[in-house]
C-alpha positions as CSV (number, residue, x, y, z in Angstrom):
1,M,0.2,-0.2,0.1
2,S,1.1,3.3,-0.6
3,N,1.5,6.1,2.2
4,L,-2.0,8.0,1.7
5,M,-4.3,7.0,3.8
6,V,-7.3,4.8,3.0
7,T,-10.4,5.0,5.3
8,K,-12.8,2.2,6.3
9,K,-14.8,2.6,3.9
10,Q,-12.3,2.3,0.7
11,L,-10.5,-0.5,2.3
12,R,-14.2,-2.2,2.5
13,L,-14.7,-1.4,-1.1
14,F,-10.9,-2.5,-1.4
15,D,-11.8,-6.2,0.1
16,Y,-15.0,-6.1,-1.6
17,I,-13.3,-6.0,-5.2
18,K,-11.3,-8.5,-4.4
19,S,-13.1,-11.2,-3.0
20,Y,-16.0,-10.7,-6.0
21,H,-12.9,-11.1,-8.6
22,K,-11.7,-14.1,-6.8
23,K,-14.9,-15.6,-6.3
24,E,-16.7,-14.6,-9.8
25,R,-13.2,-14.7,-11.6
26,I,-14.1,-11.1,-13.1
27,P,-14.2,-7.9,-11.3
28,P,-17.8,-6.4,-10.2
29,T,-19.8,-3.4,-12.3
30,V,-19.9,-0.5,-10.6
31,R,-23.5,-0.8,-10.0
32,E,-22.7,-4.1,-8.3
33,I,-20.3,-2.1,-6.1
34,A,-22.8,0.6,-5.6
35,K,-25.7,-2.2,-4.5
36,H,-23.2,-4.0,-2.0
37,M,-21.8,-0.4,-0.3
38,G,-25.5,1.0,0.0
39,C,-24.6,4.2,-1.9
40,V,-25.0,5.4,-5.6
41,H,-22.8,5.1,-8.5
42,S,-20.8,8.6,-8.2
43,N,-19.6,7.6,-4.8
44,V,-18.1,4.5,-6.4
45,H,-16.5,6.4,-9.0
46,R,-14.7,8.6,-6.5
47,M,-14.2,6.0,-4.2
48,L,-12.8,3.7,-7.0
49,R,-10.6,6.8,-8.1
50,L,-9.1,7.7,-4.6
51,L,-7.7,3.6,-4.9
52,E,-6.3,3.9,-8.0
53,R,-4.7,7.3,-6.8
54,D,-3.1,4.9,-3.9
55,H,-1.8,2.5,-6.4
56,L,-4.0,-0.3,-5.2
57,I,-6.4,-0.9,-8.6
58,K,-6.4,0.6,-12.1
59,I,-9.6,1.2,-13.8
60,H,-9.9,0.7,-17.5
61,P,-12.8,3.6,-18.3
62,A,-13.7,1.8,-21.5
63,K,-14.4,-1.5,-20.6
64,P,-17.7,-2.2,-17.9
65,R,-15.6,-4.5,-16.1
66,G,-12.6,-2.6,-15.9
67,I,-11.2,-2.7,-12.3
68,E,-8.1,-4.8,-12.2
69,I,-6.3,-5.1,-8.9
70,L,-2.5,-4.5,-9.0
71,N,0.5,-6.9,-8.1
72,G,1.3,-6.1,-4.8
73,S,-2.3,-5.2,-3.5
74,G,-2.8,-8.1,-1.7
75,K,-4.1,-10.1,-4.8
C-alpha cells in the first residue's frame, strides 16, 4: 500500500472487489459495487479513483468491468 490514507470505507470497497474477483473470476460492475456498499454510483466512482490514486487498482474506463487489482496489493 502507499503512504496515503485509505479510509475504512475504501478498504471495505477494496476487500469487496478482491473477494468478488476471487469468487467470480471477473471484477464487479459499478452497479454491483454500489448495491453492495449501499451508495450511489457516483460515490463508487469517487472511491475507485481514490483507490487508483493509492495504486491499489487500475481503472480501465472503456471496459464495463474495467477494474484491475494491481500486483502487490494483496491479490
